[in-house]
C-alpha positions in Angstrom: 141.8 185.8 64.6 140.0 185.5 67.9 139.6 181.9 69.2 138.8 180.1 72.4 142.5 179.9 73.5 142.8 183.7 73.3 139.6 184.6 75.2 141.2 185.2 78.5 143.9 187.5 77.1 141.5 189.4 74.9 138.8 190.0 77.6 141.4 191.1 80.2 143.0 193.4 77.7 139.8 195.0 76.6 138.5 195.4 80.2 141.8 197.1 81.2 141.8 199.4 78.2 138.2 200.5 78.9 138.9 201.1 82.6 141.8 203.3 81.7 139.5 205.7 79.8 138.0 208.2 82.3 134.4 208.1 81.1 133.2 209.6 84.4 129.5 210.6 84.6 129.0 213.5 85.1 129.9 214.7 82.5 130.3 211.3 80.8 133.0 211.8 78.1 132.2 208.4 76.7 133.4 209.1 73.2 137.0 207.8 73.6 135.6 204.6 75.1 133.1 204.3 72.3 135.8 204.8 69.6 138.0 202.2 71.2 135.3 199.6 71.5 134.1 200.2 68.0 137.6 199.6 66.7 137.8 196.3 68.6 134.4 195.2 67.3 135.3 196.1 63.8 138.3 193.9 64.2 135.9 191.1 65.2 134.2 191.5 61.8 131.2 193.5 63.1 129.7 196.4 61.1 130.2 199.2 63.6 129.1 202.8 64.0 129.9 205.4 66.6 126.8 207.5 67.1 127.3 210.9 68.8 124.5 211.7 71.3 126.0 214.9 72.8 129.3 216.7 72.9 132.1 214.1 73.6 129.3 211.5 74.3 128.5 208.6 72.0 127.0 205.1 71.6 128.5 202.1 69.8 126.2 200.1 67.6 127.7 197.0 66.1 126.0 194.3 63.9 126.9 190.8 63.0 124.5 189.9 60.3 122.6 186.6 60.2 120.6 185.1 57.4 117.6 187.2 58.3 115.2 184.4 58.9 115.2 184.5 62.7 114.9 187.0 65.5 117.9 189.2 66.5 119.6 189.1 69.9 120.9 192.3 71.5 123.6 192.8 74.1 123.4 196.2 75.8 126.0 197.7 78.1 127.0 201.2 79.2 130.3 203.0 78.9 130.0 205.6 81.7 131.2 205.2 85.3 130.4 207.0 88.5 133.1 209.3 90.0 135.8 207.6 92.0 135.2 209.8 95.0 138.0 210.5 97.6 141.2 209.1 96.0 142.7 208.5 99.5 140.2 205.7 100.0 141.6 203.8 97.0 144.7 201.6 97.5 145.3 201.7 93.7 144.9 204.2 90.9 141.2 203.9 90.0 142.0 204.3 86.3 145.1 202.2 86.0 143.4 198.8 85.4 145.8 197.0 87.7 145.8 193.3 87.7 146.4 191.4 91.0 145.2 188.2 92.7 143.2 187.2 89.7 141.2 190.5 89.6 141.2 193.7 87.5 140.9 196.8 89.7 139.5 200.2 88.8 136.5 202.4 88.6 134.0 200.7 86.2 135.8 197.3 86.2 132.7 195.7 87.8 130.1 198.3 86.8 130.3 197.5 83.9 133.2 197.7 81.6 134.1 194.1 82.4 130.6 193.1 81.2 131.0 195.2 78.1 134.3 193.5 77.4 132.8 190.0 77.9 129.8 190.6 75.6 132.1 192.0 72.9 134.6 189.2 73.0 131.8 186.7 73.0 130.5 188.4 69.8 134.0 188.1 68.4 134.0 184.4 69.1 130.7 184.0 67.3 132.0 185.9 64.3 135.2 183.9 64.2 133.3 180.6 64.3 132.2 181.2 60.8 128.7 179.9 61.6 125.9 181.8 59.7 123.2 182.4 62.2 119.5 182.9 61.4 119.2 186.2 63.2 121.5 189.2 63.7 123.7 189.7 66.8 123.5 193.4 67.9 125.9 194.8 70.4 125.2 198.3 71.8 127.3 200.2 74.3 125.7 203.4 75.4 126.3 206.6 77.3 124.7 207.9 80.5 123.2 204.9 82.2 124.4 206.1 85.5 122.3 209.3 85.3 119.7 210.0 82.6 120.2 207.2 80.1 120.9 209.7 77.4 122.5 207.0 75.2 119.7 204.3 75.6 117.0 207.0 75.0 118.8 208.2 71.9 119.0 204.7 70.5 115.3 203.8 71.3 114.1 207.1 69.8 115.8 206.3 66.5 115.2 202.5 66.3 112.0 200.5 66.2 113.5 197.5 68.0 111.5 195.4 65.6 112.8 191.9 65.1 114.7 191.8 68.4 113.7 188.6 70.3 115.8 189.0 73.4 118.1 191.4 75.2 121.0 190.6 77.5 122.4 193.3 79.9 125.7 192.4 81.4 125.2 194.5 84.6 126.9 193.3 87.8 125.2 190.2 89.2 128.1 187.9 90.1 126.9 185.7 87.2 123.5 185.2 88.7 120.4 185.5 86.6 118.1 188.5 87.1 114.7 188.8 85.3 113.1 191.8 87.1 113.9 195.2 88.3 112.0 198.0 90.1 110.8 201.1 88.4 112.2 204.6 89.3 110.4 207.9 89.7 112.4 210.9 90.8 110.4 213.9 91.9 111.4 217.5 92.5 109.2 219.4 94.8 109.3 223.2 95.2 107.5 225.3 97.8 107.5 229.1 97.8 107.0 231.4 100.7 107.5 235.0 101.7 110.7 236.3 103.3 110.7 238.3 106.5 113.0 238.8 109.5 113.0 235.8 111.7 111.6 237.8 114.6 108.5 238.4 112.6 107.3 235.0 111.3 103.7 236.2 111.3 104.3 238.4 108.3 106.3 235.9 106.3 105.5 232.5 104.8 108.0 229.8 105.7 108.7 227.7 102.6 110.6 225.0 104.6 107.7 224.5 107.0 105.4 224.1 104.0 107.8 221.6 102.5 107.9 219.5 105.7 104.1 219.3 105.7 104.0 218.6 102.0 106.5 215.7 102.4 104.4 214.2 105.1 101.4 214.4 102.7 103.4 212.8 99.9 104.5 210.0 102.1 101.0 209.4 103.3 99.7 209.3 99.7 102.5 206.9 98.6 101.7 204.5 101.4 98.1 204.4 100.4 98.9 203.2 96.8 98.3 199.5 96.7 100.6 196.9 95.1 100.8 193.2 94.5 103.5 191.3 96.3 106.2 190.5 93.8 108.0 187.1 93.8 111.3 188.6 92.8 111.3 192.2 94.2 111.1 193.7 97.7 108.2 196.1 98.5 108.1 199.6 96.9 110.1 202.3 98.7 110.3 206.0 99.1 113.4 208.1 100.0 113.4 211.8 100.8 116.7 212.3 99.2 117.6 216.0 99.4 116.2 219.2 100.8 117.5 222.7 100.3 116.0 226.0 101.5 116.6 229.3 103.1 119.6 231.8 102.8 120.2 233.0 106.4 119.4 231.8 109.9 117.7 235.1 110.8 115.4 235.2 107.7 112.2 233.4 106.9 112.9 231.1 104.0 110.9 231.9 100.8 111.9 228.8 98.8 112.6 225.2 99.5 113.4 222.4 97.1 113.3 218.7 97.8 114.0 215.6 95.7 112.3 212.3 96.3 113.1 208.8 95.0 110.3 206.4 94.5 110.9 202.7 93.5 107.7 201.1 92.3 107.2 197.4 91.5 105.7 196.1 88.2 102.2 195.9 89.6 102.1 199.7 90.2 101.2 202.0 87.3 103.4 205.0 86.9 100.7 207.4 85.6 98.6 206.7 88.7 101.5 207.2 91.0 102.5 210.5 89.4 98.8 211.7 89.5 98.6 210.8 93.2 101.8 212.8 94.0 100.4 215.8 92.1 97.2 215.5 94.1 99.1 215.5 97.3 100.8 218.7 96.5 97.7 220.4 95.0 95.8 219.5 98.2 98.1 221.5 100.4 96.5 224.7 99.1 93.4 223.8 101.2 95.5 222.9 104.3 98.1 225.7 104.5 97.4 229.4 104.2 99.4 231.0 101.4 100.7 227.7 100.1 102.4 227.8 96.7 104.1 224.7 95.5 104.8 222.5 92.5 106.0 219.0 91.7 107.6 217.6 88.6 109.2 214.3 87.4 112.9 214.6 86.8 113.7 211.0 86.1 111.5 208.0 85.2 112.2 204.4 84.3 109.6 201.7 84.1 110.0 198.5 86.0 110.5 195.4 83.9 109.8 191.7 84.5 110.5 188.8 82.1 108.3 185.8 82.4 110.3 183.1 84.2 108.7 180.4 82.0 109.7 182.2 78.7 111.9 180.3 76.3 114.6 182.9 76.6 114.9 182.5 80.4 114.8 178.7 80.1 117.5 178.8 77.5 119.8 180.9 79.8 119.1 178.6 82.7 120.0 175.6 80.7 123.4 177.0 80.0 124.2 178.0 83.6 125.8 174.7 84.9 128.0 174.1 81.8 129.3 177.7 81.3 129.1 179.3 84.7 129.0 176.4 87.1 125.8 177.8 88.5 122.2 176.5 88.4 120.6 180.0 87.6 117.5 178.8 89.3 115.7 180.5 90.9 116.3 183.8 89.2 116.5 187.1 91.1 115.1 190.6 91.0 117.0 193.8 91.7 116.1 197.1 93.3 118.4 199.2 91.1 117.6 200.3 87.5 119.4 199.4 84.3 118.7 200.5 80.7 116.3 197.6 80.4 113.8 200.1 81.7 114.4 202.3 78.6 114.0 199.5 76.2 110.8 198.5 78.0 109.2 201.9 77.3 109.5 201.1 73.5 108.6 197.4 73.3 108.2 194.4 75.6 111.2 192.2 74.8 112.3 189.3 77.0 115.3 190.6 78.9 117.8 189.1 81.3 120.5 190.8 83.4 123.6 188.7 84.0 127.1 190.0 84.3 130.6 189.3 85.7 130.7 192.2 88.1 130.5 191.8 91.8 127.0 191.9 93.4 126.1 189.3 96.0 122.3 189.2 95.4 121.7 186.8 98.2 123.1 189.1 100.8 122.5 192.3 98.8 126.2 193.4 98.9 127.2 195.5 95.9 130.8 196.3 95.1 130.2 198.8 92.3 130.4 202.5 93.1 132.9 201.8 96.0 136.6 202.3 96.4 138.9 199.5 95.1 136.2 198.2 92.7 137.3 195.0 90.9 136.1 192.3 88.6 137.4 188.7 88.8 139.1 187.5 85.7 137.6 184.1 86.2 134.1 185.7 86.0 135.0 187.6 82.8 136.0 184.3 81.2 132.8 182.5 82.4 130.6 185.4 81.3 132.2 185.4 77.8 131.6 181.7 77.5 128.0 182.1 78.6 127.2 184.9 76.2 128.8 183.0 73.3 126.8 179.9 74.0 123.6 181.8 74.5 124.1 183.6 71.2 124.6 180.3 69.4 121.6 178.8 71.0 119.3 181.7 70.4 120.4 182.6 66.8 121.0 179.2 65.3 
């Protein structure tokens, strides 16, 4: 039976076992990791289900039933990891789960298999305590967070989220408390021209030139969209991320494709932003002869913000000094997205992000997605203790 004395060994073992599974996204291949985690949670007395969301891709949904007279608490993590990149930049095998100097090394150790292990072991501690809680404890580990959130979207599409009073996402925060994140809108812009020999540009239509002008118009429109200064987030940003066009140096390009990454803040409304971007592209027809272009949204995640005065945030902050050795005040916001955005599209639920992975929020230094990624074992233990105590406080 899992108990407090075995927490360190169990969370280290589970983290290492998960790191050794190559759930690289793309393509994902999270099914083996889901099966392993479901087996461990079943051993912790959870009702568990592996839900297939695509070929070799799956979510884990685990339930520890309460009495049914209180709100449920959900822990949500993801099983996929980004590719390791050039292996020569790693000093260790990124999928060995090596332990050295009080750290577990490997791709996904920080982002976020260490967090998944900590939330699962915390659930096991709660089950082993024998305490019958008022509300259910739900543990979900999903596919695809690093790309299209296929797992979180699958879960939200098939579950009402009724009765869930709080969500915890153990994403990398170096145990700091995060209560807000920016939204995400990824755009794909296409412009179409007419090919001709490069010595006769007057009879062709240059799709790349039209794209350059369109991008300037999009940036101008974006900068005209107002927003309220956010206490936890930096100002909204735009990034012209990729641009591809043309086939030969001596040919007028007849097609160009660009992708653009917008990061709105909670005060900005996504429908208005998307409409403004569409207007920017449509307006080019009046500015450029022969202009043909289109724009579409290829990824969208809403921003989220939890009220810092909410009972859930206050409860988490109260546990910081005793479990983590941190005050958790003030809380932070982050510029990256998590699956909190997917849950926010379904229902507004108080959500916090706090995990053992390495992210220095004060200096904005992020270890995930880099060579020699690691998670500190000490932080895994602290996170497990925090999740356990938060579960008891919330569900009792």
